N, C-alpha and C positions, 0 to 999 in steps of 0.2 A: 162593024161593029154595031150591036141591037144596041138600043137603049130602054133602059128598064125607068120610065116612068110614073106608072099607074101609083097614085096614092103617096108619091115621093114632094117632098117640099123642096122650097128653092135654097139653094146655097148658101150659108150664111143663116136662113133660119130655122126654125124648129116645130117641134109639133107642143100646144099648147093647149090644157085646159080649160072650159073658162067653169066655175061655180060660183051657180048664184040664184035665189029663188026666184029674184025678179026678174020675168021676161024680158021686158024692158031693157034694165040694165045689163042682163046677160046677153041678148041679142048685138044692144051697141058696142061690147067690150070687144064682142069676137069678130063684127064686121070691121072694128077698127085694125085688128090684130091679124084678119086675112088681107086685109088692103097691105098692111106692110108685109104680105108673104110668108105668115107663119099658115100653118094646116091646124086649126081648130075644130076642137068637141067643145059637149056644152053638157052641163050637170044643172040638175034643178035645186038640189040639196047634197048634202057633204056624204048622207049614207048612198046616195047614189054612186058619187064619184070613185068611192074606195070601191064599189063594185068593179069601176072601170078601171081603176088601178092595178086591180088583182090581175087584169087580163092585157092591159095596155101600157106602153113606155111613153113616158113624156118628158120634155127637155123643161118643159114651166110647167106651173098650175096658179092662175089666177084665182083667189076666192075670197067671196065675201066674209066679213067679221060675223056679222047678225043673222042669223038663218036659222027658219026652223029645227026644234029636232037638235041635231049637232051641231054646235057653232063651230066660225072660221078657227079657232084655236083651239078645239078638243079634235078638229079636223086635221091638222097640223102635228098634233100629239100622236094623232096613229099613224100618220107617213112619218115620222121620228122612229117611232116604234119598231115599223116594216122596214128602215131603212130606205126609205124609198128616195131614187135620188134623185128628182126634179127638185129646180128652186121655185121656190113658193112665195110670190105677191102677194100682201094681203090687201084687199079693200075695204075701207070701213069709211061710213060717216059719223062714227064715234071715237075720233083717234085719241088717245089718251096715252102718255107714258107708261102705265102700267099693261097696258092692253099690247103695245107696240113692243117693250121690252117681251113681253111673255112671248109675243108670237116669234120674235129673232134667238129667244133663249131657245126654242124648241125647233129652230134651225129656218126661220122664214129669211127669205133675200131682202124683201127691203117691204113698204108701204105704202097705201094711195089714198089719199082722201078720196072720198064723193063729196058732189059732182067731180069727176075727173078730169085731168087736160087730158085731150087726144095725143099731144105730142112726150107727154110724161109718159103716158100708158106702153106706149111705142119703145120710149127709151130704156124704161124700166124692164120692160120683158128681155128686148134685145140684149141687156148689158146683163142679164138673169141668165140668160143663155148663154151667153159667151162663158162670163165667169163659173157657171157649173159644167162648161166640158174643157174646161183649164182644171178642173178640181177635183171632180167625180168620175169612178171609174165602174163604170158598168156591166156586170160578168153577166147578168141574168136582169129580165126586165123587174123585178122587185128589187133588184141590187140586195140582194139579202146576203150577198158575199163580199161587199164593197165595205170597206173600213171606212167611217163616219168620222174616227175619233183622231187621223194624223192623214192630212193631206199628201197624196202619192206624188212623191217629185220624180219622174222619169228620167236614166239616164246613169252610165256607171261612168261615165268618164272622170278623170282627174279633177278637172273643174266642178264638176258635179257633186265628186265627192266631196272637196273642200267647199261649197255652198252649203252641203247639208251639217257638216263639221260647223260653218260659223253661225249656222240659225241656231242646233241646239245649245252654242257658249252665249248668243245673245239672248235668244227666247228667255231663261228665266229671270231675266233683270227687267228692272221696270222704264230702259230709259226710250228715248224715241228711236225711232228707225229711221234713215230715209233709203228706201231702194230705188236705184238708178238701175238703168238697162234702156236697150231699144225694144222698142213696139213689137208688140207679139213675143217676147221672154219669157213671159209666165210671172211677171213682179206681183199680182194679184195672189198667184199664187204660193210663192215665197211668204206675202204678209199674213195669208193664210195660216201656213205652216208655222210662223212665229207666235201667232194667238194659238194654235192647236199644241204647239208644244210651253207654251207659258203657265202662270199660275192663275191667269186669268180665263181658259179656257170654258170654264162652266158659266161665266158671261158672256155678254152679245158683243160681237164685232160686226160694228155699223159700217160700212160701206157708203161713200160719195163719190160719183164721179165727176170728177171737178169741170170739166170741156163743156159739159152739155148745159149750163145755166148760165142765166145771166148774173150781172153783180146783186142786183136784189133779189131774186130769187137763191143765188147761193151763200147769203148773211140769212136767208130765212130758214134754207135747209140746214145750216150749221149752229143756229143758234134760238130758232125757233119764232116765232112772232104773235104777237097779243092780239085778239081782232079788234078792226079798225085801223089797224098801224098803218097800212096801207089801202089803194085803193085793189079792191079784189079781196082780200084779208076779211072773209066773212065771218071766220071761224078761225080762235086760237092753232096754234100749230106748235107741237114738240121738236124739239131739233134735234140734228144729228148728235151732236155732244152729249145734249140730256140723256137720249136713246142709249147711249155708250156707257152711262154712267158705269163704275166697276169692272168695265170692258174694256175692248179697244176699236179705236176709229180708222178706218182705212182712207187716207185722203188720196185718191187714186189722180195723178197727172196736179200735181199740186201745183205747179208752174200757171197753169191756166189760171189760179184766182188773180183777180185784177187787184194793184198796189193799195187801194185805198180798205180793202178788205184785208189784206195782209196784216194791217198794222192790227185790226182788230182779233185776230189769228194769233198773233204774236202774242197778245195780253193773256189769253185762254193759255196759251202753254209755258209762261211765266208764272200766271197766278193759278191756272184751272180754276176760274170762274167766269162770270159774261154773263148778260143781260140779256133777255129776250128782244127783238124787235117792238120798239113801242113800250119796254115795261122799262122801270128803274129799279126793278127786284134782282139782287145779283144772287143766280144761280152756282155754288161752288160743285165738281163734279172729280170723280177721280176717274181719269181715261187715259189708256197710253196711245199715243199717237204715232201711227206708222203711215208713211208718205212714199208715194211712187213718182219717178218722173223720167222722163225718154231723153230728158233735154242735159245738157250741163249747165248743171246751177249756178256754176264759177262764173260762168262765162253770162248766164243771164245776170247775176248781179251786176257783173262789168258793164252790162249795157244799160243798165239803169230799168231792168223789167221784173228786178224782183229783189226785194229789201236786204241786204245782208243781215241785219241782225236776226231776222226772220230763214235767214238760211243757214247759219251758227244753231239755231233753236231746233232748226230740223235735222242735219245731218252731225247730230251726238254720235251716232252709229254708223256710218254710211257702209251698204252694201250694195255691192255689182250682181246684177246677174248677167253672165254669160250670152252674147248673143249663140243662134245655132251653128254659124259658120266654123265657130272657133270649137265645135264638141260636136264632131261631123261622127264619131264613133258610137252617139247617142242614138242618130237615125234609123238604125232599124229596130230598137226596140218602140222608138214612137211610132214607125209605122207601124209597127204589131198592136202597139195597142189604140191607134184611129182606125186601125182596119178591123180590128174586133168590135169596137166600139162602134161603127158604121154600121157592122154586120146584125147588132144587135137593135138598133134604131130601124134599120131595114128591113129585119125580117127573115134574112138570109145568110147563108154561107160567105165567109168574105172572100173578097173580089183575089185572083190572083196574079200576081207582078211577075211579068219576066222580066230576066234579069237584064236587058237593055231599060229597062224601067228605074229598077233597081238602080242602077250605074247612075242615070241621070240623074236620081234623087239625091243620091250619095254625093254626086259632084256641084250640085246646085247650090250657091251661094246663100239662098234664102234671107233675102231683104226684109221679108215679112216675118221671119225666125217662127217660133214653133205654130203660130197661128195660122202662117201661110201654108205650112207643111199640113195642117189639121184642115184649112181648107181642100188644098189639092185633093190627100186623099180622101176625103168626102165625096167631091166628085167624080175621082174615079170611081166611089164605092157606089155611086149613084148610076152614073153613066156606062159603068163598066159588065159585058154580058159575061157570060160563061165562058170559064178560059183567062187566057192572059190578056192582059192590057199593053199597048206596046208604048214605047217611048215617040215615035211619031205624034200619039194624040195627045200625050201628055205635054210636049216642047211648046206647043202652039199654047197653054195656059200659063206657063213662067213670066210674070211680070217681067223680069228683066232676061228670061232664059236667051240664050246665041243659037242662031240656027242651026249651030252644031258647034261640040265640044272643044273646038278650038279656036274660037271666036273669044274675044276679049269683050269681055259684058259692060265693063267702065271704059270701051273706048270715046265714050260719048262725053266721058267726065275729064277733061283736059286737071292734067295735075297743073296745082296752081287756083285752080280754080274756087270762089269763096263760097265756104260754105252757105251765106245765103243763096248764092247763083246757083249752087248746087241742089238746094232743096228746093228752089224752083222748078229746075228741070224736073225736077223726081216728081212734083204734084204735077206740073204741066204732063210728065210722061204716062203719070198714074190715072188722071182725068181724063184723057185720050185713050188709054187703054178701055176706059170702063164709058166709053160715049159720053162724056159729059154728066155723067150721071153722078151727082156730087155726094149722094148718103152713100154708094158703094165705094167711091175714093176716097172718102175719110174714112170708112173703116178698113180697109184695106192697108192705109197708112197710121192706124192707128192713133186718128186723132177726130176731136169733133165736129161736127157737120159746122156750128158757129166758127171755130179754131181755121176750118179750110176755106169757108167765107172772107171770113177778114183776112185771109193772105190773098183769096182770089182779088179782093177789093184793092190791094195793096199793087197788085198784077196789072189794074186794070180791067178787070173782066166786069162786065155788066152785073148786077144782082140778080139773081132769077126770082120770081115772083113763088107763092107759095104755092099757087093753083098748078102751078107748071111742075114743081117741085110733087106734089100729090100723081102729077099724071104721069109722071115719070117713075112710080113703083109699081 
C-alpha cells in the first residue's frame, strides 16, 4: 500500500489559519500550533484571509480582534454569511462582554486574551477542531450547502430516532439538562442540537471543557475575575456565565469540577447570580445550563466526589446518548459521512473500502465510539492508496481489536473485576498502545491530560516533566 502524505496533517490534528496583522504575534501562534502537530497557514489581514478561504478549507481559524481595515468581528460576520465550516477562535487584548458575546453570536467557538498562554491556545484549538468535526458536515470547501441552523445527527437506528424525539421535546423548555454517555458518543453535538432547537438559538452557546483547567482557572473561566484578584490577573476577565447571558452554557465533563467550586456552581444554578473573583458586586444572568458527563454521577455522589445537591440540580432532565456498539446499524451512514468529509479536506476522491474492511468495522465494538470511528476513517483516508484498503491493514489500528473475529476482545477483563481495576487496565493498555504519550492517551480515552496524570500518580507512575512532554509532541 502506498501512503499519500504530501501536505497532510497528523491524525487528530487539523488545518489552521492564523490571521493577525502583527508579524511577531502571528508567527508565535503559528509556531506553537505547528509544534502541536497542526498544518498552519498565516494571513496578515482579514481581507487576505477571505481570499484564502475562498479556495482553501480549514478546520479552525485563529483571528485577532483589532486589525486595520476589516476587524476580527467583521471577518467572523463574513464567514458566517458564507456559511464557512471552520471553528473560529478570537484572540484579543481588549476582551469585553460586548465583543466576546458579539463574536460568539456570529459563530465564534471561543476567545483568548493576549498575551496568550501556550497551553491554553493549544487546548482551545484542539477542542475547537474536535467540536467542529462532530458538528459540521462539509460537502464543499466553502460549506455552502451545509446547514448551520440545526446540527446534523447521523443515524437512522431506533435509538437515534428516540434520541432526536427527546431532544425536540426537551429543547423548548428552560430546564437544565444532564447529558450522559461514554466518551466519543457525541454529547457535545446533542447539547448543540438542544440549543439550536430552543428559543435561545439566536443567543450565544458558550462551552467550557472542564477537565483542562485547574481549580483557580476554572473559577475564573466560569465567573470571571477583576484585575489584581490573584497573581497573574493583570486584566479583568469576563466569565463564561456572563458571556452566555440570554443563551446557553455547556459544562463539558462536569464531574471534573472540584468539590469546593461545585458549591459556587450550585449557587448559580439556584439563584442565577454570582460574583467575579475579587469582586463583591453580584451579577444576575439568564442562562440555560447543559452539562455532560461520561461517568455515573450517582456513583460519584456515593463515593463523595460529587455534591448530591448539585447532582439533583443538574439532573433535572437527564438524557442518555447511546454508545456506538448499541446502534451498529448506523455505522454505514457514519462511514459515508466521514469518508466524504475526509475526501473534502484532503482534496481527493473518497477512499474505497473492501468488503472485509467493512465487515471488520461493523463487527468491532468501538470502545472510543463515534470519535474512534472518525479517527480510523480519517487514517484510512490519509494512508489509503488508489483502490481498496484491506482489513489486515486496519486491524492493527483498533485499540481493542482481536487478531481475528473469533477472539474474545474482553478476555483480559475477568468477570467480577472492580470498575476501578477495569479503568486502570484500560488506561494502562491505552498508554502502552501510544508508547507512553500522555496527550494521545488522554485524547483516545476522552479525558483531560490533567485527569490522566492524576490517575497515573495514583497508580504510582512518576510525573513527567513538561519539557519531556513537549519533546514527545
